[in-house]
PDB file of N, CA, C, O and CB in Angstrom:
ATOM      1  N   ALA A   1       1.283  -1.157  -0.364  1.00  0.00           N
ATOM      2  CA  ALA A   1       0.224  -0.284  -0.161  1.00  0.00           C
ATOM      3  C   ALA A   1       1.020   1.447   0.004  1.00  0.00           C
ATOM      4  O   ALA A   1       2.093   1.808  -0.481  1.00  0.00           O
ATOM      5  CB  ALA A   1      -0.688  -0.920   1.340  1.00  0.00           C
ATOM      6  N   SER A   2       0.052   2.253   0.848  1.00  0.00           N
ATOM      7  CA  SER A   2       1.194   3.392   0.383  1.00  0.00           C
ATOM      8  C   SER A   2       0.840   4.629   1.835  1.00  0.00           C
ATOM      9  O   SER A   2      -0.275   4.997   2.208  1.00  0.00           O
ATOM     10  CB  SER A   2       0.736   4.241  -1.724  1.00  0.00           C
ATOM     11  N   ILE A   3       1.473   4.822   2.102  1.00  0.00           N
ATOM     12  CA  ILE A   3       1.085   5.892   2.956  1.00  0.00           C
ATOM     13  C   ILE A   3       0.080   6.995   2.715  1.00  0.00           C
ATOM     14  O   ILE A   3      -0.658   7.426   3.601  1.00  0.00           O
ATOM     15  CB  ILE A   3       2.107   6.458   3.195  1.00  0.00           C
ATOM     16  N   ASP A   4       0.096   7.573   1.056  1.00  0.00           N
ATOM     17  CA  ASP A   4      -0.831   8.246   0.756  1.00  0.00           C
ATOM     18  C   ASP A   4      -1.942   7.366   0.715  1.00  0.00           C
ATOM     19  O   ASP A   4      -1.974   7.463  -0.511  1.00  0.00           O
ATOM     20  CB  ASP A   4      -0.586   8.931  -0.304  1.00  0.00           C
ATOM     21  N   GLY A   5      -2.723   6.724   0.915  1.00  0.00           N
ATOM     22  CA  GLY A   5      -3.735   5.437   1.004  1.00  0.00           C
ATOM     23  C   GLY A   5      -4.351   6.091   2.755  1.00  0.00           C
ATOM     24  O   GLY A   5      -5.469   5.903   3.235  1.00  0.00           O
ATOM     25  N   ILE A   6      -3.278   6.801   3.331  1.00  0.00           N
ATOM     26  CA  ILE A   6      -3.823   7.095   4.535  1.00  0.00           C
ATOM     27  C   ILE A   6      -3.715   8.202   5.029  1.00  0.00           C
ATOM     28  O   ILE A   6      -4.222   8.185   6.150  1.00  0.00           O
ATOM     29  CB  ILE A   6      -3.499   6.431   5.321  1.00  0.00           C
ATOM     30  N   SER A   7      -3.110   9.657   4.642  1.00  0.00           N
ATOM     31  CA  SER A   7      -3.101  10.644   5.222  1.00  0.00           C
ATOM     32  C   SER A   7      -2.934  11.388   3.441  1.00  0.00           C
ATOM     33  O   SER A   7      -2.496  10.709   2.512  1.00  0.00           O
ATOM     34  CB  SER A   7      -1.910  10.738   6.606  1.00  0.00           C
ATOM     35  N   VAL A   8      -3.366  12.811   3.282  1.00  0.00           N
ATOM     36  CA  VAL A   8      -3.567  13.493   2.455  1.00  0.00           C
ATOM     37  C   VAL A   8      -2.105  13.987   1.851  1.00  0.00           C
ATOM     38  O   VAL A   8      -1.598  15.014   2.301  1.00  0.00           O
ATOM     39  CB  VAL A   8      -4.469  14.388   2.951  1.00  0.00           C
ATOM     40  N   ASN A   9      -1.499  13.277   0.897  1.00  0.00           N
ATOM     41  CA  ASN A   9      -0.526  13.903   0.111  1.00  0.00           C
ATOM     42  C   ASN A   9      -0.682  15.394  -0.449  1.00  0.00           C
ATOM     43  O   ASN A   9      -1.810  15.450  -0.941  1.00  0.00           O
ATOM     44  CB  ASN A   9      -0.367  13.065  -0.935  1.00  0.00           C
ATOM     45  N   PRO A  10       0.047  16.778  -0.601  1.00  0.00           N
ATOM     46  CA  PRO A  10      -0.089  17.445  -1.062  1.00  0.00           C
ATOM     47  C   PRO A  10      -0.037  17.521  -3.010  1.00  0.00           C
ATOM     48  O   PRO A  10      -0.123  18.546  -3.687  1.00  0.00           O
ATOM     49  CB  PRO A  10       0.543  17.950  -0.245  1.00  0.00           C
ATOM     50  N   GLN A  11       0.068  16.596  -3.336  1.00  0.00           N
ATOM     51  CA  GLN A  11       0.242  16.376  -4.865  1.00  0.00           C
ATOM     52  C   GLN A  11      -0.596  16.086  -5.152  1.00  0.00           C
ATOM     53  O   GLN A  11      -0.815  15.008  -4.599  1.00  0.00           O
ATOM     54  CB  GLN A  11       1.016  15.633  -5.442  1.00  0.00           C
ATOM     55  N   GLU A  12      -2.125  16.620  -6.343  1.00  0.00           N
ATOM     56  CA  GLU A  12      -2.691  16.286  -6.871  1.00  0.00           C
ATOM     57  C   GLU A  12      -2.739  14.551  -7.594  1.00  0.00           C
ATOM     58  O   GLU A  12      -2.687  14.437  -8.819  1.00  0.00           O
ATOM     59  CB  GLU A  12      -2.594  17.257  -7.344  1.00  0.00           C
ATOM     60  N   THR A  13      -2.818  13.568  -6.886  1.00  0.00           N
ATOM     61  CA  THR A  13      -2.645  12.166  -6.982  1.00  0.00           C
ATOM     62  C   THR A  13      -3.743  11.426  -7.068  1.00  0.00           C
ATOM     63  O   THR A  13      -3.879  10.235  -6.792  1.00  0.00           O
ATOM     64  CB  THR A  13      -1.984  11.700  -6.018  1.00  0.00           C
ATOM     65  N   TYR A  14      -4.541  12.213  -7.477  1.00  0.00           N
ATOM     66  CA  TYR A  14      -6.067  11.366  -6.964  1.00  0.00           C
ATOM     67  C   TYR A  14      -6.059   9.475  -7.199  1.00  0.00           C
ATOM     68  O   TYR A  14      -6.126   8.702  -6.243  1.00  0.00           O
ATOM     69  CB  TYR A  14      -7.620  12.114  -8.230  1.00  0.00           C
ATOM     70  N   SER A  15      -5.991   9.148  -8.253  1.00  0.00           N
ATOM     71  CA  SER A  15      -5.982   7.732  -8.503  1.00  0.00           C
ATOM     72  C   SER A  15      -4.963   6.906  -7.595  1.00  0.00           C
ATOM     73  O   SER A  15      -5.139   5.836  -7.012  1.00  0.00           O
ATOM     74  CB  SER A  15      -5.658   7.528  -9.973  1.00  0.00           C
ATOM     75  N   TYR A  16      -4.243   7.439  -7.633  1.00  0.00           N
ATOM     76  CA  TYR A  16      -3.002   6.893  -6.221  1.00  0.00           C
ATOM     77  C   TYR A  16      -3.375   6.808  -5.313  1.00  0.00           C
ATOM     78  O   TYR A  16      -3.677   5.839  -4.616  1.00  0.00           O
ATOM     79  CB  TYR A  16      -1.877   7.593  -5.730  1.00  0.00           C
ATOM     80  N   ALA A  17      -3.425   8.269  -5.133  1.00  0.00           N
ATOM     81  CA  ALA A  17      -4.554   7.990  -3.107  1.00  0.00           C
ATOM     82  C   ALA A  17      -5.735   6.638  -3.120  1.00  0.00           C
ATOM     83  O   ALA A  17      -5.806   5.673  -2.358  1.00  0.00           O
ATOM     84  CB  ALA A  17      -6.153   9.965  -2.648  1.00  0.00           C
ATOM     85  N   ALA A  18      -6.523   6.984  -4.202  1.00  0.00           N
ATOM     86  CA  ALA A  18      -8.117   6.261  -4.043  1.00  0.00           C
ATOM     87  C   ALA A  18      -7.380   4.891  -4.403  1.00  0.00           C
ATOM     88  O   ALA A  18      -8.229   4.205  -3.834  1.00  0.00           O
ATOM     89  CB  ALA A  18      -9.699   6.857  -5.340  1.00  0.00           C
ATOM     90  N   SER A  19      -6.657   4.130  -4.795  1.00  0.00           N
ATOM     91  CA  SER A  19      -5.826   2.884  -5.095  1.00  0.00           C
ATOM     92  C   SER A  19      -5.410   2.717  -4.043  1.00  0.00           C
ATOM     93  O   SER A  19      -5.954   1.744  -3.520  1.00  0.00           O
ATOM     94  CB  SER A  19      -4.785   2.848  -6.056  1.00  0.00           C
ATOM     95  N   LYS A  20      -4.545   3.280  -3.303  1.00  0.00           N
ATOM     96  CA  LYS A  20      -3.776   2.979  -2.671  1.00  0.00           C
ATOM     97  C   LYS A  20      -5.017   2.810  -1.493  1.00  0.00           C
ATOM     98  O   LYS A  20      -5.193   1.647  -1.128  1.00  0.00           O
ATOM     99  CB  LYS A  20      -2.524   3.884  -2.655  1.00  0.00           C
ATOM    100  N   ALA A  21      -5.597   3.498  -1.076  1.00  0.00           N
ATOM    101  CA  ALA A  21      -6.545   3.304   0.246  1.00  0.00           C
ATOM    102  C   ALA A  21      -7.621   2.494   0.178  1.00  0.00           C
ATOM    103  O   ALA A  21      -8.073   2.066   1.240  1.00  0.00           O
ATOM    104  CB  ALA A  21      -7.134   4.498   0.707  1.00  0.00           C
ATOM    105  N   GLY A  22      -8.211   2.142  -1.005  1.00  0.00           N
ATOM    106  CA  GLY A  22      -8.517   1.015  -1.016  1.00  0.00           C
ATOM    107  C   GLY A  22      -8.035  -0.467  -1.113  1.00  0.00           C
ATOM    108  O   GLY A  22      -8.669  -1.522  -1.122  1.00  0.00           O
ATOM    109  N   LEU A  23      -7.024  -0.258  -1.165  1.00  0.00           N
ATOM    110  CA  LEU A  23      -5.943  -1.267  -1.097  1.00  0.00           C
ATOM    111  C   LEU A  23      -5.898  -2.017   0.528  1.00  0.00           C
ATOM    112  O   LEU A  23      -5.960  -3.140   1.028  1.00  0.00           O
ATOM    113  CB  LEU A  23      -4.429  -0.413  -1.491  1.00  0.00           C
ATOM    114  N   ILE A  24      -5.744  -0.558   0.951  1.00  0.00           N
ATOM    115  CA  ILE A  24      -5.948  -0.483   2.559  1.00  0.00           C
ATOM    116  C   ILE A  24      -6.903  -1.827   2.923  1.00  0.00           C
ATOM    117  O   ILE A  24      -6.712  -3.006   3.221  1.00  0.00           O
ATOM    118  CB  ILE A  24      -6.822   1.137   3.074  1.00  0.00           C
ATOM    119  N   GLN A  25      -8.585  -0.495   2.617  1.00  0.00           N
ATOM    120  CA  GLN A  25      -9.777  -1.355   3.329  1.00  0.00           C
ATOM    121  C   GLN A  25      -9.898  -2.626   3.195  1.00  0.00           C
ATOM    122  O   GLN A  25     -10.402  -3.423   3.987  1.00  0.00           O
ATOM    123  CB  GLN A  25     -10.982  -1.013   2.983  1.00  0.00           C
ATOM    124  N   LEU A  26      -9.293  -2.868   1.884  1.00  0.00           N
ATOM    125  CA  LEU A  26      -9.209  -4.082   1.080  1.00  0.00           C
ATOM    126  C   LEU A  26      -8.261  -4.808   2.087  1.00  0.00           C
ATOM    127  O   LEU A  26      -9.023  -5.652   2.559  1.00  0.00           O
ATOM    128  CB  LEU A  26      -8.621  -3.886  -0.555  1.00  0.00           C
ATOM    129  N   THR A  27      -7.408  -4.930   2.516  1.00  0.00           N
ATOM    130  CA  THR A  27      -6.484  -5.076   3.834  1.00  0.00           C
ATOM    131  C   THR A  27      -7.110  -5.903   4.918  1.00  0.00           C
ATOM    132  O   THR A  27      -7.060  -7.061   5.332  1.00  0.00           O
ATOM    133  CB  THR A  27      -6.163  -3.646   4.495  1.00  0.00           C
ATOM    134  N   ARG A  28      -7.745  -4.737   5.196  1.00  0.00           N
ATOM    135  CA  ARG A  28      -8.307  -4.625   6.456  1.00  0.00           C
ATOM    136  C   ARG A  28      -9.382  -5.770   6.300  1.00  0.00           C
ATOM    137  O   ARG A  28      -9.455  -6.636   7.172  1.00  0.00           O
ATOM    138  CB  ARG A  28      -8.876  -3.101   6.810  1.00  0.00           C
ATOM    139  N   ARG A  29     -10.189  -5.787   5.241  1.00  0.00           N
ATOM    140  CA  ARG A  29     -11.623  -6.795   5.333  1.00  0.00           C
ATOM    141  C   ARG A  29     -11.299  -7.641   5.391  1.00  0.00           C
ATOM    142  O   ARG A  29     -11.711  -8.327   6.326  1.00  0.00           O
ATOM    143  CB  ARG A  29     -12.624  -6.977   4.458  1.00  0.00           C
ATOM    144  N   MET A  30     -10.342  -8.209   4.459  1.00  0.00           N
ATOM    145  CA  MET A  30      -9.743  -9.657   4.252  1.00  0.00           C
ATOM    146  C   MET A  30      -9.080 -10.166   5.209  1.00  0.00           C
ATOM    147  O   MET A  30      -9.349 -11.365   5.270  1.00  0.00           O
ATOM    148  CB  MET A  30      -8.893  -9.791   3.235  1.00  0.00           C
ATOM    149  N   ALA A  31      -8.442  -9.898   5.887  1.00  0.00           N
ATOM    150  CA  ALA A  31      -7.794  -9.658   7.729  1.00  0.00           C
ATOM    151  C   ALA A  31      -8.980 -10.085   8.482  1.00  0.00           C
ATOM    152  O   ALA A  31      -9.166 -11.272   8.749  1.00  0.00           O
ATOM    153  CB  ALA A  31      -7.349  -7.734   8.362  1.00  0.00           C
ATOM    154  N   LEU A  32      -9.742  -9.203   8.812  1.00  0.00           N
ATOM    155  CA  LEU A  32     -11.119  -9.919   9.852  1.00  0.00           C
ATOM    156  C   LEU A  32     -11.929 -10.812   9.504  1.00  0.00           C
ATOM    157  O   LEU A  32     -12.646 -11.363  10.340  1.00  0.00           O
ATOM    158  CB  LEU A  32     -12.149  -9.074  10.251  1.00  0.00           C
ATOM    159  N   ARG A  33     -11.973 -11.207   7.848  1.00  0.00           N
ATOM    160  CA  ARG A  33     -12.800 -12.533   7.206  1.00  0.00           C
ATOM    161  C   ARG A  33     -12.180 -13.580   7.540  1.00  0.00           C
ATOM    162  O   ARG A  33     -12.721 -14.563   8.047  1.00  0.00           O
ATOM    163  CB  ARG A  33     -12.956 -12.649   5.678  1.00  0.00           C
ATOM    164  N   LEU A  34     -10.648 -13.435   7.216  1.00  0.00           N
ATOM    165  CA  LEU A  34      -9.805 -14.493   6.685  1.00  0.00           C
ATOM    166  C   LEU A  34      -9.658 -14.777   8.028  1.00  0.00           C
ATOM    167  O   LEU A  34     -10.214 -15.830   8.340  1.00  0.00           O
ATOM    168  CB  LEU A  34      -8.490 -14.235   5.706  1.00  0.00           C
ATOM    169  N   ALA A  35      -8.880 -13.975   9.285  1.00  0.00           N
ATOM    170  CA  ALA A  35      -8.870 -14.475  10.732  1.00  0.00           C
ATOM    171  C   ALA A  35      -9.499 -15.770  11.374  1.00  0.00           C
ATOM    172  O   ALA A  35      -8.877 -16.449  12.191  1.00  0.00           O
ATOM    173  CB  ALA A  35      -9.430 -13.526  11.398  1.00  0.00           C
ATOM    174  N   GLN A  36     -11.067 -16.133  10.852  1.00  0.00           N
ATOM    175  CA  GLN A  36     -11.082 -17.143  10.985  1.00  0.00           C
ATOM    176  C   GLN A  36     -10.857 -18.699  11.282  1.00  0.00           C
ATOM    177  O   GLN A  36     -11.055 -19.634  12.057  1.00  0.00           O
ATOM    178  CB  GLN A  36     -11.158 -16.895  10.755  1.00  0.00           C
ATOM    179  N   ASP A  37     -10.200 -18.196   9.881  1.00  0.00           N
ATOM    180  CA  ASP A  37      -9.367 -19.304   8.500  1.00  0.00           C
ATOM    181  C   ASP A  37      -8.090 -19.673   8.935  1.00  0.00           C
ATOM    182  O   ASP A  37      -7.509 -20.606   8.379  1.00  0.00           O
ATOM    183  CB  ASP A  37      -9.006 -18.494   6.835  1.00  0.00           C
ATOM    184  N   ARG A  38      -7.304 -18.719  10.366  1.00  0.00           N
ATOM    185  CA  ARG A  38      -5.977 -18.877  10.523  1.00  0.00           C
ATOM    186  C   ARG A  38      -5.015 -18.108   9.366  1.00  0.00           C
ATOM    187  O   ARG A  38      -3.806 -18.097   9.136  1.00  0.00           O
ATOM    188  CB  ARG A  38      -5.779 -20.366  10.554  1.00  0.00           C
ATOM    189  N   ILE A  39      -5.786 -17.694   8.975  1.00  0.00           N
ATOM    190  CA  ILE A  39      -5.060 -16.789   7.500  1.00  0.00           C
ATOM    191  C   ILE A  39      -4.677 -15.205   8.044  1.00  0.00           C
ATOM    192  O   ILE A  39      -5.417 -14.222   8.065  1.00  0.00           O
ATOM    193  CB  ILE A  39      -6.503 -16.572   5.901  1.00  0.00           C
ATOM    194  N   VAL A  40      -3.589 -15.295   8.372  1.00  0.00           N
ATOM    195  CA  VAL A  40      -3.080 -13.663   7.866  1.00  0.00           C
ATOM    196  C   VAL A  40      -2.820 -12.876   6.771  1.00  0.00           C
ATOM    197  O   VAL A  40      -2.079 -12.984   5.794  1.00  0.00           O
ATOM    198  CB  VAL A  40      -2.122 -13.411   8.184  1.00  0.00           C
ATOM    199  N   VAL A  41      -3.654 -12.008   7.192  1.00  0.00           N
ATOM    200  CA  VAL A  41      -3.533 -10.721   5.606  1.00  0.00           C
ATOM    201  C   VAL A  41      -2.394  -9.376   6.259  1.00  0.00           C
ATOM    202  O   VAL A  41      -2.531  -9.001   7.423  1.00  0.00           O
ATOM    203  CB  VAL A  41      -5.814  -9.618   5.111  1.00  0.00           C
ATOM    204  N   SER A  42      -1.917  -9.106   5.854  1.00  0.00           N
ATOM    205  CA  SER A  42      -0.780  -7.794   6.200  1.00  0.00           C
ATOM    206  C   SER A  42      -0.342  -6.919   5.085  1.00  0.00           C
ATOM    207  O   SER A  42      -0.028  -7.373   3.985  1.00  0.00           O
ATOM    208  CB  SER A  42       0.657  -8.348   6.755  1.00  0.00           C
ATOM    209  N   ALA A  43      -0.322  -5.484   5.425  1.00  0.00           N
ATOM    210  CA  ALA A  43       0.078  -4.477   3.953  1.00  0.00           C
ATOM    211  C   ALA A  43       1.004  -4.222   4.568  1.00  0.00           C
ATOM    212  O   ALA A  43       0.998  -4.702   5.702  1.00  0.00           O
ATOM    213  CB  ALA A  43      -0.776  -3.106   3.268  1.00  0.00           C
ATOM    214  N   ILE A  44       1.847  -3.640   4.298  1.00  0.00           N
ATOM    215  CA  ILE A  44       2.730  -2.162   3.884  1.00  0.00           C
ATOM    216  C   ILE A  44       2.208  -1.036   3.800  1.00  0.00           C
ATOM    217  O   ILE A  44       1.212  -0.806   3.114  1.00  0.00           O
ATOM    218  CB  ILE A  44       3.314  -2.099   2.666  1.00  0.00           C
ATOM    219  N   ALA A  45       3.095   0.190   4.800  1.00  0.00           N
ATOM    220  CA  ALA A  45       2.744   1.188   3.705  1.00  0.00           C
ATOM    221  C   ALA A  45       3.457   2.368   3.920  1.00  0.00           C
ATOM    222  O   ALA A  45       3.133   3.107   4.849  1.00  0.00           O
ATOM    223  CB  ALA A  45       1.282   1.527   3.622  1.00  0.00           C
ATOM    224  N   PRO A  46       4.456   2.657   3.124  1.00  0.00           N
ATOM    225  CA  PRO A  46       5.992   3.352   3.351  1.00  0.00           C
ATOM    226  C   PRO A  46       5.611   4.281   3.047  1.00  0.00           C
ATOM    227  O   PRO A  46       4.730   4.520   2.221  1.00  0.00           O
ATOM    228  CB  PRO A  46       7.316   3.022   2.658  1.00  0.00           C
ATOM    229  N   GLY A  47       6.354   5.122   3.808  1.00  0.00           N
ATOM    230  CA  GLY A  47       6.278   6.582   3.424  1.00  0.00           C
ATOM    231  C   GLY A  47       7.274   6.983   2.425  1.00  0.00           C
ATOM    232  O   GLY A  47       7.883   6.046   1.911  1.00  0.00           O
ATOM    233  N   ALA A  48       7.583   8.197   2.025  1.00  0.00           N
ATOM    234  CA  ALA A  48       8.094   9.034   1.203  1.00  0.00           C
ATOM    235  C   ALA A  48      10.066   8.338   0.597  1.00  0.00           C
ATOM    236  O   ALA A  48      10.989   8.523   1.390  1.00  0.00           O
ATOM    237  CB  ALA A  48       7.946  10.650   2.232  1.00  0.00           C
ATOM    238  N   PHE A  49      10.236   7.916  -0.217  1.00  0.00           N
ATOM    239  CA  PHE A  49      11.315   7.509  -0.672  1.00  0.00           C
ATOM    240  C   PHE A  49      11.950   8.245  -2.137  1.00  0.00           C
ATOM    241  O   PHE A  49      11.324   8.555  -3.150  1.00  0.00           O
ATOM    242  CB  PHE A  49      11.042   6.126  -0.752  1.00  0.00           C
ATOM    243  N   ALA A  50      13.288   8.381  -1.868  1.00  0.00           N
ATOM    244  CA  ALA A  50      13.986   9.595  -2.538  1.00  0.00           C
ATOM    245  C   ALA A  50      13.501   8.500  -3.925  1.00  0.00           C
ATOM    246  O   ALA A  50      13.572   7.278  -3.787  1.00  0.00           O
ATOM    247  CB  ALA A  50      16.053  10.124  -2.067  1.00  0.00           C
ATOM    248  N   SER A  51      13.117   9.008  -4.955  1.00  0.00           N
ATOM    249  CA  SER A  51      13.362   8.103  -6.709  1.00  0.00           C
ATOM    250  C   SER A  51      12.424   8.936  -7.771  1.00  0.00           C
ATOM    251  O   SER A  51      11.648   9.871  -7.576  1.00  0.00           O
ATOM    252  CB  SER A  51      12.598   6.030  -6.756  1.00  0.00           C
ATOM    253  N   ASP A  52      12.770   8.284  -8.885  1.00  0.00           N
ATOM    254  CA  ASP A  52      12.657   8.792  -9.882  1.00  0.00           C
ATOM    255  C   ASP A  52      10.838   8.827  -9.713  1.00  0.00           C
ATOM    256  O   ASP A  52      10.437   9.779 -10.382  1.00  0.00           O
ATOM    257  CB  ASP A  52      13.506   7.993 -11.076  1.00  0.00           C
ATOM    258  N   MET A  53      10.094   8.362  -9.287  1.00  0.00           N
ATOM    259  CA  MET A  53       8.822   8.366  -9.117  1.00  0.00           C
ATOM    260  C   MET A  53       8.501   9.402  -7.847  1.00  0.00           C
ATOM    261  O   MET A  53       7.737  10.264  -8.281  1.00  0.00           O
ATOM    262  CB  MET A  53       8.373   6.898  -8.940  1.00  0.00           C
ATOM    263  N   ASN A  54       8.704   9.559  -6.903  1.00  0.00           N
ATOM    264  CA  ASN A  54       9.206  10.113  -5.501  1.00  0.00           C
ATOM    265  C   ASN A  54       9.810  11.928  -5.836  1.00  0.00           C
ATOM    266  O   ASN A  54      10.485  12.531  -5.002  1.00  0.00           O
ATOM    267  CB  ASN A  54      10.755   8.853  -4.859  1.00  0.00           C
ATOM    268  N   LYS A  55       9.428  12.496  -7.082  1.00  0.00           N
ATOM    269  CA  LYS A  55      10.838  13.206  -7.077  1.00  0.00           C
ATOM    270  C   LYS A  55      10.961  14.341  -5.837  1.00  0.00           C
ATOM    271  O   LYS A  55      11.987  14.840  -5.374  1.00  0.00           O
ATOM    272  CB  LYS A  55      11.063  14.013  -8.626  1.00  0.00           C
ATOM    273  N   LEU A  56       9.614  14.565  -5.476  1.00  0.00           N
ATOM    274  CA  LEU A  56       9.590  15.568  -4.532  1.00  0.00           C
ATOM    275  C   LEU A  56      10.425  15.189  -3.306  1.00  0.00           C
ATOM    276  O   LEU A  56      10.976  16.024  -2.589  1.00  0.00           O
ATOM    277  CB  LEU A  56       8.199  15.865  -4.176  1.00  0.00           C
ATOM    278  N   ALA A  57      10.492  13.485  -3.070  1.00  0.00           N
ATOM    279  CA  ALA A  57      11.369  13.557  -1.767  1.00  0.00           C
ATOM    280  C   ALA A  57      12.436  13.381  -2.470  1.00  0.00           C
ATOM    281  O   ALA A  57      13.312  13.610  -1.636  1.00  0.00           O
ATOM    282  CB  ALA A  57      11.186  12.524  -0.512  1.00  0.00           C
ATOM    283  N   ARG A  58      12.953  13.133  -3.425  1.00  0.00           N
ATOM    284  CA  ARG A  58      14.285  13.178  -3.781  1.00  0.00           C
ATOM    285  C   ARG A  58      14.588  14.484  -3.916  1.00  0.00           C
ATOM    286  O   ARG A  58      15.800  14.690  -3.858  1.00  0.00           O
ATOM    287  CB  ARG A  58      14.612  12.455  -4.916  1.00  0.00           C
ATOM    288  N   ASP A  59      13.826  15.572  -4.099  1.00  0.00           N
ATOM    289  CA  ASP A  59      14.696  16.912  -5.067  1.00  0.00           C
ATOM    290  C   ASP A  59      14.729  17.689  -3.549  1.00  0.00           C
ATOM    291  O   ASP A  59      15.649  18.441  -3.227  1.00  0.00           O
ATOM    292  CB  ASP A  59      13.549  18.041  -6.807  1.00  0.00           C
ATOM    293  N   HIS A  60      13.519  17.364  -2.640  1.00  0.00           N
ATOM    294  CA  HIS A  60      13.530  18.435  -1.416  1.00  0.00           C
ATOM    295  C   HIS A  60      13.023  17.456  -0.281  1.00  0.00           C
ATOM    296  O   HIS A  60      11.889  17.473   0.199  1.00  0.00           O
ATOM    297  CB  HIS A  60      12.404  19.942  -1.645  1.00  0.00           C
ATOM    298  N   GLY A  61      14.109  16.554   0.085  1.00  0.00           N
ATOM    299  CA  GLY A  61      14.260  15.427   1.309  1.00  0.00           C
ATOM    300  C   GLY A  61      13.545  16.346   2.557  1.00  0.00           C
ATOM    301  O   GLY A  61      12.635  15.944   3.282  1.00  0.00           O
ATOM    302  N   ASP A  62      14.215  17.724   2.618  1.00  0.00           N
ATOM    303  CA  ASP A  62      13.983  18.272   3.776  1.00  0.00           C
ATOM    304  C   ASP A  62      13.323  19.080   4.140  1.00  0.00           C
ATOM    305  O   ASP A  62      13.185  19.739   5.170  1.00  0.00           O
ATOM    306  CB  ASP A  62      14.637  18.543   4.135  1.00  0.00           C
ATOM    307  N   GLU A  63      12.668  18.968   2.725  1.00  0.00           N
ATOM    308  CA  GLU A  63      10.635  20.214   3.050  1.00  0.00           C
ATOM    309  C   GLU A  63       9.920  18.761   3.668  1.00  0.00           C
ATOM    310  O   GLU A  63       9.227  18.650   4.679  1.00  0.00           O
ATOM    311  CB  GLU A  63       9.143  21.111   0.659  1.00  0.00           C
ATOM    312  N   VAL A  64      10.333  17.722   2.715  1.00  0.00           N
ATOM    313  CA  VAL A  64       9.451  16.619   2.920  1.00  0.00           C
ATOM    314  C   VAL A  64       9.495  15.945   4.523  1.00  0.00           C
ATOM    315  O   VAL A  64       8.543  15.927   5.303  1.00  0.00           O
ATOM    316  CB  VAL A  64       9.875  15.527   1.796  1.00  0.00           C
ATOM    317  N   LYS A  65      10.937  15.379   4.785  1.00  0.00           N
ATOM    318  CA  LYS A  65      10.730  14.908   5.940  1.00  0.00           C
ATOM    319  C   LYS A  65      10.250  15.562   7.439  1.00  0.00           C
ATOM    320  O   LYS A  65      10.267  15.019   8.543  1.00  0.00           O
ATOM    321  CB  LYS A  65      11.725  14.429   5.996  1.00  0.00           C
ATOM    322  N   GLU A  66       9.802  16.973   7.048  1.00  0.00           N
ATOM    323  CA  GLU A  66       9.365  17.891   7.931  1.00  0.00           C
ATOM    324  C   GLU A  66       7.664  17.795   8.463  1.00  0.00           C
ATOM    325  O   GLU A  66       7.233  18.234   9.529  1.00  0.00           O
ATOM    326  CB  GLU A  66       9.703  19.204   7.212  1.00  0.00           C
ATOM    327  N   ARG A  67       6.764  16.992   7.236  1.00  0.00           N
ATOM    328  CA  ARG A  67       6.281  15.803   7.388  1.00  0.00           C
ATOM    329  C   ARG A  67       5.876  14.590   8.000  1.00  0.00           C
ATOM    330  O   ARG A  67       4.724  14.215   8.218  1.00  0.00           O
ATOM    331  CB  ARG A  67       6.542  15.647   7.081  1.00  0.00           C
ATOM    332  N   ILE A  68       6.689  14.154   8.195  1.00  0.00           N
ATOM    333  CA  ILE A  68       6.980  12.778   8.090  1.00  0.00           C
ATOM    334  C   ILE A  68       6.989  12.412  10.062  1.00  0.00           C
ATOM    335  O   ILE A  68       8.024  12.541  10.716  1.00  0.00           O
ATOM    336  CB  ILE A  68       8.745  12.529   7.020  1.00  0.00           C
ATOM    337  N   PRO A  69       6.302  12.185  10.386  1.00  0.00           N
ATOM    338  CA  PRO A  69       6.722  11.509  11.660  1.00  0.00           C
ATOM    339  C   PRO A  69       8.316  10.490  12.244  1.00  0.00           C
ATOM    340  O   PRO A  69       8.678  10.407  13.417  1.00  0.00           O
ATOM    341  CB  PRO A  69       5.572  10.634  11.688  1.00  0.00           C
ATOM    342  N   ALA A  70       8.848   9.992  11.332  1.00  0.00           N
ATOM    343  CA  ALA A  70       9.409   9.984  12.052  1.00  0.00           C
ATOM    344  C   ALA A  70      10.812  10.821  11.605  1.00  0.00           C
ATOM    345  O   ALA A  70      11.938  10.373  11.823  1.00  0.00           O
ATOM    346  CB  ALA A  70       9.319   8.791  12.421  1.00  0.00           C
ATOM    347  N   GLY A  71      10.564  12.026  10.987  1.00  0.00           N
ATOM    348  CA  GLY A  71      11.669  12.810  10.585  1.00  0.00           C
ATOM    349  C   GLY A  71      12.910  12.695   9.286  1.00  0.00           C
ATOM    350  O   GLY A  71      13.837  13.400   8.888  1.00  0.00           O
ATOM    351  N   ARG A  72      12.489  11.781   9.035  1.00  0.00           N
ATOM    352  CA  ARG A  72      13.486  11.097   7.851  1.00  0.00           C
ATOM    353  C   ARG A  72      12.572  10.597   6.220  1.00  0.00           C
ATOM    354  O   ARG A  72      11.442  10.183   5.962  1.00  0.00           O
ATOM    355  CB  ARG A  72      14.242   9.401   8.714  1.00  0.00           C
ATOM    356  N   ILE A  73      13.554  10.857   5.588  1.00  0.00           N
ATOM    357  CA  ILE A  73      12.827   9.557   4.334  1.00  0.00           C
ATOM    358  C   ILE A  73      13.658   8.714   4.354  1.00  0.00           C
ATOM    359  O   ILE A  73      14.750   8.729   4.923  1.00  0.00           O
ATOM    360  CB  ILE A  73      12.595   9.873   2.624  1.00  0.00           C
ATOM    361  N   GLY A  74      12.864   7.390   3.305  1.00  0.00           N
ATOM    362  CA  GLY A  74      13.682   6.237   3.302  1.00  0.00           C
ATOM    363  C   GLY A  74      14.352   6.390   2.149  1.00  0.00           C
ATOM    364  O   GLY A  74      13.943   7.095   1.227  1.00  0.00           O
ATOM    365  N   THR A  75      15.667   5.587   2.134  1.00  0.00           N
ATOM    366  CA  THR A  75      16.326   5.000   1.480  1.00  0.00           C
ATOM    367  C   THR A  75      16.599   3.982   1.202  1.00  0.00           C
ATOM    368  O   THR A  75      16.378   3.013   1.929  1.00  0.00           O
ATOM    369  CB  THR A  75      16.846   5.214   1.557  1.00  0.00           C
ATOM    370  N   PRO A  76      17.238   3.911  -0.097  1.00  0.00           N
ATOM    371  CA  PRO A  76      17.438   1.726  -0.400  1.00  0.00           C
ATOM    372  C   PRO A  76      17.522   1.015   0.817  1.00  0.00           C
ATOM    373  O   PRO A  76      16.649   0.310   1.322  1.00  0.00           O
ATOM    374  CB  PRO A  76      19.180   1.026  -1.255  1.00  0.00           C
ATOM    375  N   GLU A  77      18.643   1.263   1.236  1.00  0.00           N
ATOM    376  CA  GLU A  77      19.509   0.406   1.960  1.00  0.00           C
ATOM    377  C   GLU A  77      18.243  -0.273   3.082  1.00  0.00           C
ATOM    378  O   GLU A  77      18.556  -1.106   3.933  1.00  0.00           O
ATOM    379  CB  GLU A  77      20.959   1.387   2.740  1.00  0.00           C
TER     380      GLU A  77
END
């Protein structure tokens, strides 16, 4: 999933945010239903990573990390 499915991103990435929110809700729904069958369902929602896909984090990491509770952006390591 993505953190954009949980909180509002300042970029106008409507379909991306909507699809990630949908994935998060689907994960919750499946986890609730499948728990009775002892099946664990989970997803991760990473935050910002400096990349070609996230040029804002790549080019303006200091500004982006100010909005992140951990105060940092992700690295490839």
